[in-house]
C-alpha positions as CSV (number, residue, x, y, z in Angstrom):
1,M,0.0,0.0,0.0
2,K,1.2,3.5,-0.9
3,Q,2.4,5.8,1.9
4,K,0.4,9.0,2.1
5,S,3.3,11.0,0.7
6,D,3.0,9.0,-2.5
7,I,-0.7,9.3,-2.9
8,A,-1.8,11.2,-6.0
9,T,-3.6,14.5,-5.7
10,L,-6.8,15.8,-7.2
11,A,-7.2,19.6,-7.1
12,L,-10.5,21.4,-7.3
13,K,-11.4,24.6,-9.1
14,P,-11.9,27.8,-7.0
15,G,-15.1,27.7,-5.0
16,K,-15.8,24.1,-5.7
17,E,-14.8,22.9,-2.2
18,K,-18.1,24.2,-0.7
19,S,-20.0,20.8,-0.9
20,L,-17.0,19.0,0.6
21,L,-16.9,21.5,3.5
22,R,-20.6,20.5,4.0
23,R,-19.3,16.9,4.0
24,H,-21.1,15.8,0.9
25,P,-19.2,12.7,-0.4
26,W,-19.4,13.3,-4.2
27,I,-17.0,15.2,-6.4
28,F,-18.3,15.9,-9.9
29,S,-16.1,16.1,-12.9
30,G,-16.9,19.8,-13.5
31,A,-15.4,20.7,-10.1
32,V,-12.0,19.2,-10.9
33,E,-9.2,21.5,-11.9
34,K,-6.4,18.9,-12.0
35,A,-6.5,15.1,-11.8
36,P,-3.6,12.6,-12.1
37,A,-2.8,11.6,-15.6
38,S,-2.1,8.0,-14.7
39,I,-3.9,6.3,-11.9
40,D,-5.9,3.2,-11.6
41,A,-9.7,3.4,-11.2
42,G,-10.6,3.1,-7.5
43,E,-7.3,4.3,-6.2
44,T,-7.3,6.7,-3.2
45,L,-6.6,10.3,-3.9
46,R,-5.8,13.3,-1.7
47,V,-8.4,15.9,-2.5
48,L,-7.2,19.5,-2.2
49,S,-8.9,22.9,-2.6
50,H,-7.6,25.4,-5.2
51,D,-5.4,26.9,-2.6
52,G,-3.9,23.6,-1.5
53,A,-5.9,22.9,1.7
54,F,-6.6,19.3,2.4
55,L,-10.3,18.3,2.0
56,A,-10.7,14.6,1.8
57,W,-9.5,11.1,0.9
58,A,-11.5,9.9,-2.1
59,A,-11.7,7.0,-4.6
60,F,-11.0,8.0,-8.2
61,S,-13.5,7.2,-10.9
62,P,-12.2,8.3,-14.3
63,S,-15.2,7.2,-16.3
64,S,-18.0,8.6,-14.1
65,Q,-19.4,12.1,-13.9
66,I,-19.0,11.6,-10.2
67,R,-15.2,11.7,-10.5
68,A,-14.4,10.8,-6.9
69,R,-16.2,9.5,-3.9
70,V,-15.1,10.4,-0.4
71,W,-13.9,7.8,2.0
72,S,-12.9,10.2,4.8
73,F,-12.6,13.9,5.6
74,D,-9.9,13.2,8.3
75,E,-6.4,13.8,7.0
76,A,-4.9,11.6,9.7
77,E,-6.9,8.6,8.6
78,R,-5.4,5.8,6.5
79,I,-7.6,4.1,3.9
80,D,-6.6,0.5,4.4
81,A,-8.1,-2.8,5.5
82,D,-8.4,-1.6,9.1
83,F,-10.4,1.4,7.9
84,F,-13.0,-0.8,6.2
85,A,-13.1,-3.2,9.1
86,A,-14.0,-0.3,11.4
87,R,-16.6,1.3,9.0
88,V,-18.3,-2.0,8.5
89,A,-18.3,-2.9,12.2
90,R,-19.8,0.5,13.1
91,A,-22.6,0.1,10.5
92,V,-23.5,-3.5,11.7
93,E,-23.3,-2.4,15.4
94,A,-25.7,0.5,14.6
95,R,-28.3,-1.9,13.5
96,G,-28.0,-4.1,16.6
97,A,-31.1,-2.6,18.3
98,L,-33.3,-3.4,15.4
99,P,-35.5,-6.6,15.9
100,A,-34.4,-8.1,12.6
101,S,-30.8,-7.9,13.6
102,Q,-31.4,-10.4,16.4
103,D,-33.6,-12.7,14.3
104,R,-31.5,-15.1,12.2
105,E,-34.5,-15.9,10.1
106,A,-35.1,-12.3,9.2
107,A,-33.5,-9.9,6.7
108,L,-32.1,-6.4,6.9
109,R,-29.7,-4.0,5.3
110,L,-26.3,-3.9,7.0
111,L,-24.5,-1.4,4.7
112,H,-26.2,1.5,3.0
113,G,-23.6,3.1,0.8
114,E,-22.7,6.8,1.4
115,S,-25.0,7.0,4.4
116,D,-22.7,4.5,6.2
117,G,-19.6,6.2,5.0
118,L,-19.0,3.5,2.3
119,P,-19.9,5.0,-1.1
120,G,-21.0,2.3,-3.6
121,V,-21.2,-0.5,-1.0
122,V,-24.6,-2.2,-0.3
123,A,-25.0,-5.3,1.8
124,D,-28.2,-7.1,2.8
125,R,-28.4,-10.0,5.2
126,Y,-31.0,-12.6,4.3
127,A,-31.1,-15.1,7.2
128,D,-27.6,-16.7,7.1
129,T,-26.6,-15.2,3.7
130,L,-25.1,-11.9,2.7
131,V,-25.8,-10.3,-0.6
132,V,-23.3,-7.6,-1.6
133,Q,-23.4,-4.9,-4.3
134,L,-20.1,-3.1,-5.1
135,L,-21.3,-0.3,-7.4
136,A,-18.4,2.1,-7.6
137,T,-14.7,1.9,-8.5
138,G,-13.5,2.4,-5.0
139,A,-15.8,-0.3,-3.7
140,E,-14.5,-2.6,-6.5
141,R,-10.9,-1.8,-5.6
142,W,-11.4,-2.8,-2.0
143,R,-13.8,-5.7,-2.6
144,A,-11.7,-8.3,-0.7
145,E,-11.3,-6.1,2.4
146,I,-14.9,-5.2,2.4
147,V,-16.1,-8.8,2.2
148,D,-13.7,-9.8,4.9
149,A,-15.0,-7.1,7.2
150,L,-18.6,-8.0,6.5
151,T,-18.2,-11.7,7.3
152,A,-16.3,-10.8,10.5
153,A,-18.9,-8.3,11.7
154,S,-22.1,-10.2,10.7
155,G,-21.0,-13.8,11.4
156,C,-22.3,-14.8,8.0
157,E,-19.9,-17.0,5.9
158,N,-22.2,-17.3,2.8
159,V,-21.8,-14.3,0.5
160,Y,-23.3,-13.8,-2.9
161,E,-22.5,-10.8,-5.2
162,R,-25.2,-8.9,-7.1
163,S,-23.0,-6.1,-8.6
164,D,-25.2,-6.2,-11.8
165,A,-26.9,-2.8,-11.4
166,D,-26.8,-0.5,-14.4
167,V,-24.9,2.1,-12.4
168,R,-21.7,0.1,-12.7
169,T,-21.6,0.9,-16.4
170,L,-21.4,4.6,-15.6
171,E,-18.3,3.7,-13.5
172,G,-16.7,1.9,-16.4
173,L,-17.2,-1.5,-14.6
174,E,-18.5,-4.7,-16.0
175,P,-21.5,-6.3,-14.2
176,R,-20.5,-9.1,-11.7
177,A,-22.7,-11.6,-10.0
178,G,-22.1,-15.0,-8.3
179,V,-20.8,-16.7,-5.2
180,L,-18.1,-14.8,-3.3
181,R,-17.8,-16.9,-0.1
182,G,-19.1,-20.1,1.2
183,E,-22.1,-22.0,-0.3
184,P,-25.0,-19.5,-0.3
185,R,-28.4,-20.8,-1.3
186,T,-29.8,-18.7,-4.2
187,R,-33.4,-19.3,-3.1
188,L,-34.2,-19.0,0.5
189,E,-36.9,-17.9,2.9
190,I,-37.1,-15.0,5.4
191,V,-39.5,-13.9,8.0
192,E,-40.6,-10.3,8.6
193,G,-42.0,-8.4,11.4
194,A,-44.2,-9.2,14.4
195,R,-46.6,-11.1,12.3
196,R,-43.8,-13.4,11.2
197,L,-44.7,-13.2,7.5
198,R,-42.7,-15.6,5.3
199,F,-41.3,-14.6,2.0
200,G,-39.3,-16.5,-0.6
201,V,-36.2,-14.6,-1.9
202,D,-34.3,-15.3,-5.1
203,I,-31.0,-13.6,-4.5
204,E,-29.7,-14.7,-7.9
205,A,-32.4,-13.2,-10.2
206,G,-34.7,-11.1,-7.9
207,Q,-35.0,-7.4,-8.0
208,K,-32.3,-5.3,-6.2
209,T,-30.5,-7.8,-4.0
210,G,-33.5,-10.1,-4.0
211,F,-36.2,-8.3,-2.1
212,Y,-37.5,-4.8,-1.2
213,L,-36.3,-4.7,2.4
214,D,-36.9,-0.9,2.6
215,Q,-40.7,-1.4,2.7
216,A,-40.8,-3.7,5.7
217,E,-42.4,-1.1,8.1
218,N,-44.8,0.2,5.4
219,R,-46.0,-3.4,4.8
220,A,-46.7,-3.7,8.6
221,M,-48.8,-0.4,8.3
222,V,-50.7,-1.8,5.3
223,A,-51.6,-4.9,7.4
224,E,-53.0,-2.6,10.1
225,L,-55.1,-0.7,7.6
226,A,-56.4,-3.6,5.6
227,A,-58.9,-5.3,8.0
228,G,-62.1,-6.0,6.2
229,K,-61.0,-3.9,3.2
230,S,-60.8,-4.5,-0.6
231,V,-57.2,-3.9,-1.6
232,L,-55.5,-3.3,-4.9
233,N,-51.7,-3.8,-5.0
234,C,-50.1,-2.4,-8.2
235,F,-46.6,-3.3,-9.4
236,C,-46.9,-6.1,-6.8
237,Y,-43.7,-8.0,-7.7
238,T,-43.8,-11.1,-5.5
239,G,-46.7,-9.8,-3.5
240,A,-45.3,-8.7,-0.2
241,F,-47.8,-5.9,0.3
242,S,-50.6,-8.4,-0.8
243,I,-49.5,-10.9,1.9
244,A,-49.4,-8.2,4.5
245,A,-52.9,-7.0,3.6
246,L,-54.2,-10.6,3.8
247,A,-52.5,-11.2,7.1
248,G,-54.2,-8.0,8.4
249,G,-57.6,-9.4,7.5
250,A,-58.3,-7.9,4.1
251,A,-61.6,-9.1,2.6
252,Q,-60.1,-9.3,-0.9
253,V,-56.8,-8.4,-2.5
254,T,-56.1,-7.9,-6.2
255,S,-52.5,-7.9,-7.3
256,I,-51.2,-6.6,-10.6
257,D,-47.8,-7.0,-12.2
258,S,-46.5,-7.4,-15.8
259,S,-44.1,-10.2,-14.9
260,A,-45.3,-13.8,-14.9
261,D,-42.2,-14.8,-12.8
262,A,-43.2,-12.2,-10.2
263,L,-46.7,-13.5,-10.0
264,A,-45.3,-17.0,-9.6
265,G,-43.5,-15.7,-6.6
266,L,-46.7,-14.2,-5.3
267,A,-48.4,-17.6,-5.6
268,A,-45.5,-19.2,-3.7
269,N,-45.7,-16.6,-0.9
270,L,-49.5,-17.1,-0.6
271,Q,-48.8,-20.8,0.0
272,L,-46.0,-20.1,2.4
273,N,-48.3,-18.0,4.6
274,G,-51.3,-20.2,4.4
275,C,-53.4,-17.5,2.8
276,D,-56.9,-18.2,1.6
277,P,-56.6,-18.3,-2.2
278,K,-60.3,-17.3,-2.5
279,R,-59.4,-13.9,-1.1
280,S,-56.6,-13.3,-3.6
281,T,-56.7,-12.4,-7.3
282,A,-53.6,-12.0,-9.5
283,L,-53.5,-10.2,-12.9
284,E,-50.6,-10.3,-15.3
285,A,-50.9,-7.0,-17.1
286,D,-49.4,-3.6,-17.8
287,V,-50.5,-1.7,-14.7
288,F,-51.5,1.5,-16.5
289,K,-53.7,-0.4,-18.9
290,A,-55.1,-2.5,-16.2
291,L,-56.1,0.5,-14.1
292,R,-57.8,2.1,-17.0
293,S,-59.8,-1.1,-17.6
294,E,-60.7,-1.2,-13.9
295,R,-61.9,2.4,-14.1
296,D,-63.9,1.8,-17.3
297,A,-65.5,-1.3,-15.6
298,G,-66.6,0.8,-12.6
299,H,-64.6,-1.1,-10.1
300,S,-63.5,0.6,-6.8
301,Y,-61.4,-0.3,-3.8
302,D,-61.0,0.7,-0.1
303,L,-57.2,0.7,-0.2
304,I,-54.8,1.0,-3.2
305,V,-51.0,0.5,-3.0
306,L,-48.9,2.1,-5.8
307,D,-45.3,1.0,-5.6
308,P,-43.9,1.5,-9.2
309,P,-40.4,1.0,-10.4
310,K,-37.9,3.9,-10.6
311,F,-39.4,6.3,-13.2
312,A,-36.6,8.9,-12.7
313,P,-33.1,7.5,-11.8
314,T,-31.7,11.1,-12.1
315,A,-33.0,14.6,-12.1
316,S,-32.7,14.7,-15.9
317,H,-35.6,12.2,-16.1
318,A,-37.8,14.1,-13.7
319,E,-40.2,15.7,-16.2
320,R,-41.0,12.4,-18.0
321,A,-41.3,10.7,-14.7
322,A,-43.7,13.3,-13.4
323,R,-46.1,12.5,-16.2
324,A,-46.0,8.8,-15.3
325,Y,-46.4,9.4,-11.6
326,K,-49.3,11.8,-12.2
327,D,-51.1,9.3,-14.5
328,I,-50.8,6.4,-12.2
329,N,-51.9,8.4,-9.1
330,L,-54.8,10.0,-11.0
331,L,-56.1,6.5,-11.9
332,G,-55.6,5.4,-8.3
333,F,-57.7,8.3,-6.9
334,K,-60.4,7.5,-9.4
335,L,-60.6,3.9,-8.3
336,L,-61.0,4.7,-4.6
337,K,-64.2,4.5,-2.6
338,P,-65.3,7.4,-0.4
339,G,-63.0,7.4,2.6
340,G,-60.6,5.1,0.8
341,R,-56.8,5.3,1.1
342,L,-54.1,5.6,-1.6
343,I,-50.7,4.5,-0.4
344,T,-48.4,5.8,-3.1
345,F,-44.6,5.7,-3.4
346,S,-41.7,7.0,-5.5
347,C,-38.3,5.4,-5.3
348,S,-36.9,7.8,-8.0
349,G,-33.8,9.8,-6.9
350,G,-34.7,12.4,-9.5
351,V,-38.0,13.2,-7.8
352,D,-37.7,14.7,-4.3
353,A,-40.4,14.6,-1.7
354,A,-41.7,18.1,-2.4
355,L,-42.1,17.4,-6.1
356,F,-43.7,14.0,-5.4
357,Q,-46.3,15.6,-3.2
358,K,-47.0,18.3,-5.9
359,I,-47.5,15.5,-8.5
360,V,-49.9,13.6,-6.2
361,A,-51.8,16.8,-5.4
362,G,-52.2,17.5,-9.1
363,A,-53.4,14.0,-9.7
364,A,-56.1,14.4,-7.0
365,L,-57.2,17.7,-8.5
366,D,-57.6,16.2,-12.0
367,A,-59.4,13.1,-10.5
368,G,-61.9,15.5,-8.9
369,V,-61.3,14.5,-5.3
370,D,-60.2,16.1,-2.1
371,A,-57.6,14.1,-0.2
372,Q,-55.7,14.4,3.1
373,I,-52.1,13.3,3.7
374,E,-52.4,11.1,6.8
375,R,-48.8,9.8,6.9
376,R,-45.5,10.4,5.2
377,L,-43.6,7.3,4.6
378,T,-39.9,6.5,4.1
379,A,-37.5,3.5,4.2
380,T,-36.9,1.3,7.2
381,P,-34.3,2.4,9.8
382,D,-31.8,0.0,8.4
383,H,-31.7,2.3,5.4
384,P,-30.5,5.5,7.2
385,V,-30.0,8.8,5.5
386,L,-26.8,10.8,6.1
387,L,-27.9,14.5,6.7
388,S,-25.1,15.7,4.4
389,F,-26.2,13.3,1.7
390,P,-29.9,14.0,1.0
391,E,-29.7,11.9,-2.2
392,G,-29.9,8.9,0.1
393,D,-33.5,9.8,0.9
394,Y,-34.7,8.0,-2.2
395,L,-38.0,6.4,-1.0
396,K,-40.9,8.7,-0.6
397,G,-44.4,7.7,0.3
398,L,-47.8,9.2,1.2
399,V,-50.9,7.8,2.7
400,C,-53.7,9.9,1.2
401,R,-57.3,9.5,2.4
402,I,-60.2,10.6,0.3
403,W,-62.5,12.9,2.3
404,S,-64.8,14.2,-0.4
405,L,-65.7,13.3,-4.0
406,P,-66.4,14.3,-6.6
407,F,-66.2,18.1,-6.8
């Protein structure tokens, strides 16, 4: 490992140090005045202001618009195996008070990227198995040390890699997936929450690292609201919200997804939880088209869940995404009974909470209904948000209750 005196330097343009002084961990290419001509992707850089003041230690990413990601703002800190062991141990310890941390059948996120001081590193624990995503050049450079630290801190010897997200291409990295350590099962079961709901997880081919762990508390809320209700779950994937609603006593749940494989997962989860098949209907269809058909048929529901995929991965996609979010929420409002609730989400980084609320408000207006926001929703506590990194607050949700219609 290089000594600090040998570490290459990245210098910023005048005035471009402000975000780093606010401890934001990203350095964009437009802020860079001078970068090393020859350095490997992922190598550690000393980041200096225009006047030569030390700002941070960061991992270099020559292919990305995010040219460097900060490991540490402490000049005395060495970026080495001990550094990663300490960061990982701190993150795992911070989750120790969460119930899922103590339950070896449960699942939770152990590392949440920048918000845990480890840009580009995601790690989820599913029962006895870790699923790791290394999504940036710095994370790739330190993969062995990060995985060593994870197995030591978590006690899990089975590790599977899902570094196959599109963001790796922006880093100039090839997708990677497969076994990293031990003999992980690619299909396994987890339990969730006080109701002990059981879900099958496919860590090899499932969405994200296999499951949407960030919605666990919101699923528990749906179970509380669903008793005796007719429920429509849109973009249902393998039906976690549907299972929660049925466990909470929903009278009838209709689940819509365009993927036959996802609906097969729903069927398996219904069986795992002993749900009455007569109270569950699954529809393989484009959700937008299906909701228009439901509207035209005069159907209505007490509770509707809208959890669509990421319409706007970046701010540049926000305008197009806004139209899609408005359309889907307008249809949702039109399908609600008086007093019904719309539980609507956006996981798009390019759409912040204020814009999302504005879009939903516009949808209610166009639907001809008055609605109240009863709750604002976010990700579970194992997905913390660093105050200096608001981009980490990606999951936004609203519980909207119809209180008058139509006007």
